C-alpha positions in Angstrom: -3.1 15.6 1.8 -0.2 16.3 -0.6 0.3 14.6 -3.9 -2.2 12.0 -5.1 -0.9 8.4 -5.1 -0.1 6.9 -8.5 1.5 3.7 -9.7 5.1 3.8 -10.8 4.8 0.7 -12.9 4.4 2.6 -16.2 7.3 4.9 -15.4 9.7 2.0 -15.9 8.1 0.7 -19.1 7.5 4.0 -20.9 10.3 6.2 -19.5 9.7 9.7 -18.3 6.3 11.1 -19.3 6.4 13.2 -22.5 3.3 15.2 -21.6 3.1 17.9 -19.0 2.0 17.1 -15.6 -1.8 16.7 -15.1 -3.6 19.5 -13.5 -4.0 19.5 -9.7 -6.9 17.2 -8.7 -9.9 18.9 -7.2 -10.3 18.6 -3.5 -12.7 15.7 -2.6 -15.9 16.7 -0.9 -15.4 13.5 1.2 -12.5 15.4 2.9 -14.9 18.3 3.7 -17.2 15.7 5.3 -14.4 14.1 7.3 -13.2 17.4 8.6 -16.7 18.4 9.6 -17.2 15.2 11.6 -15.8 15.2 15.1 -13.0 12.7 15.6 -14.0 9.7 17.7 -11.9 9.7 20.8 -10.9 6.8 23.0 -14.0 5.3 24.7 -16.4 7.1 22.3 -19.5 5.0 21.4 -18.3 2.3 23.7 -15.1 1.6 21.6 -11.8 1.4 23.4 -9.0 3.6 22.1 -5.7 2.2 20.9 -3.2 1.0 23.6 -0.2 3.3 24.2 2.3 3.0 21.3 -0.3 1.4 19.0 -1.3 3.5 16.0 -5.0 4.4 15.6 -7.0 2.0 13.4 -7.3 4.5 10.6 -3.6 5.6 10.5 -2.4 5.8 6.9 0.6 3.6 6.1 2.5 2.8 2.9 2.8 -0.9 2.2 4.9 -2.9 -0.4 2.2 -4.3 -2.7 1.5 -4.8 -6.4 -1.5 -5.4 -8.6 -2.6 -8.8 -9.8 -5.3 -9.8 -12.2 -7.7 -12.8 -12.5 -9.3 -13.6 -15.9 -13.0 -14.4 -15.3 -16.3 -14.3 -17.0 -18.6 -11.3 -16.4 -22.3 -11.5 -15.7 -22.9 -10.8 -19.4 -20.8 -13.9 -20.4 -17.9 -11.8 -21.7 -14.3 -12.3 -20.5 -13.2 -9.7 -17.9 -10.0 -9.1 -16.1 -10.5 -8.5 -12.3 -7.8 -6.5 -10.6 -6.8 -6.8 -7.0 -3.9 -5.8 -4.8 -1.4 -8.3 -3.2 0.4 -7.2 -0.1 4.0 -8.4 -0.1 4.9 -10.5 2.9 8.4 -10.9 4.2 10.0 -13.5 6.5 9.7 -12.4 10.1 13.1 -11.4 11.4 14.5 -14.2 13.6 11.6 -16.5 12.7 11.8 -18.1 9.2 8.4 -19.9 9.8 6.5 -16.6 10.2 5.7 -13.7 7.9 5.3 -10.0 8.3 3.9 -7.1 6.2 6.2 -4.1 6.3 4.3 -0.8 6.7 5.9 2.6 6.5 4.6 5.9 7.9 5.8 7.9 4.8 6.6 6.9 1.2 10.1 8.2 1.7 10.8 5.7 4.4 9.5 2.9 2.2 11.8 4.1 -0.7 14.8 4.4 1.7 14.2 0.9 2.9 13.2 -1.0 -0.3 14.3 1.2 -3.2 12.5 3.5 -5.6 11.3 0.7 -7.9 9.3 -0.9 -5.1 5.5 -0.8 -5.9 3.3 0.2 -3.0 -0.2 1.2 -1.9 -1.5 3.5 0.8 -3.9 1.9 3.2 -5.1 2.1 6.8 -3.1 0.1 9.3 -6.2 -1.4 10.9 -7.6 -3.2 7.8 -4.0 -4.1 6.8 -3.4 -5.8 10.2 -6.8 -7.6 10.0 -6.1 -8.8 6.5 -2.6 -10.1 7.0 -3.6 -11.5 10.4 -6.1 -13.8 8.7 -3.0 -15.2 6.9 -1.1 -15.7 10.2 1.1 -12.7 9.5 1.7 -9.5 11.5 2.5 -5.9 10.6 5.9 -4.4 11.3 5.8 -0.6 11.3 8.8 1.4 10.0 11.1 -1.7 10.0 14.9 -1.1 10.1 16.3 -3.0 7.2 19.9 -3.6 6.1 21.2 -0.7 4.0 21.0 -1.2 0.3 18.3 -3.8 0.4 16.2 -3.7 -2.7 13.1 -5.8 -3.2 12.4 -4.8 -6.9 14.7 -3.3 -9.4 13.6 -1.3 -12.4 14.1 -4.1 -14.9 12.0 -6.5 -12.8 9.3 -3.9 -12.5 9.3 -3.2 -16.2 9.0 -7.0 -16.9 6.2 -7.3 -14.5 4.3 -4.3 -16.0 4.6 -5.9 -19.5 3.5 -9.3 -18.2 0.3 -7.9 -16.6 -0.9 -5.9 -19.5 
């Protein structure tokens, strides 16, 4: 699976970490279960497989997104801060009335397209497409963007991290 995903927001507010890197995470037993379970193929259990050229529902993608918080009251009456993730939507190329979620097949492609200050999350393309589809948007996989385009810069990211603390 490679490196674990981690937020880059704090890198920009606190600088480089002063402590040594954390130990390698233990392998999840969930991965053992997933590997032991046979992969569902097209037509298995009455479900159709993806059309040619369409990624499988569970395909991992890396999506521009950032955390948001809502202040609420918990069941015990105390104030709580509820976190959630907001996918960033962009104007659909050639259609200023429509929106699209960019999804990348590797974090490197995301960084190449939007810069290293871009916050992101890893998700499955199926739930992403369903979620943004409810908002009238679509998913564009590995979009080709103008060179040098940056969505977030380090100063904006640091200001956002301070604001959401």
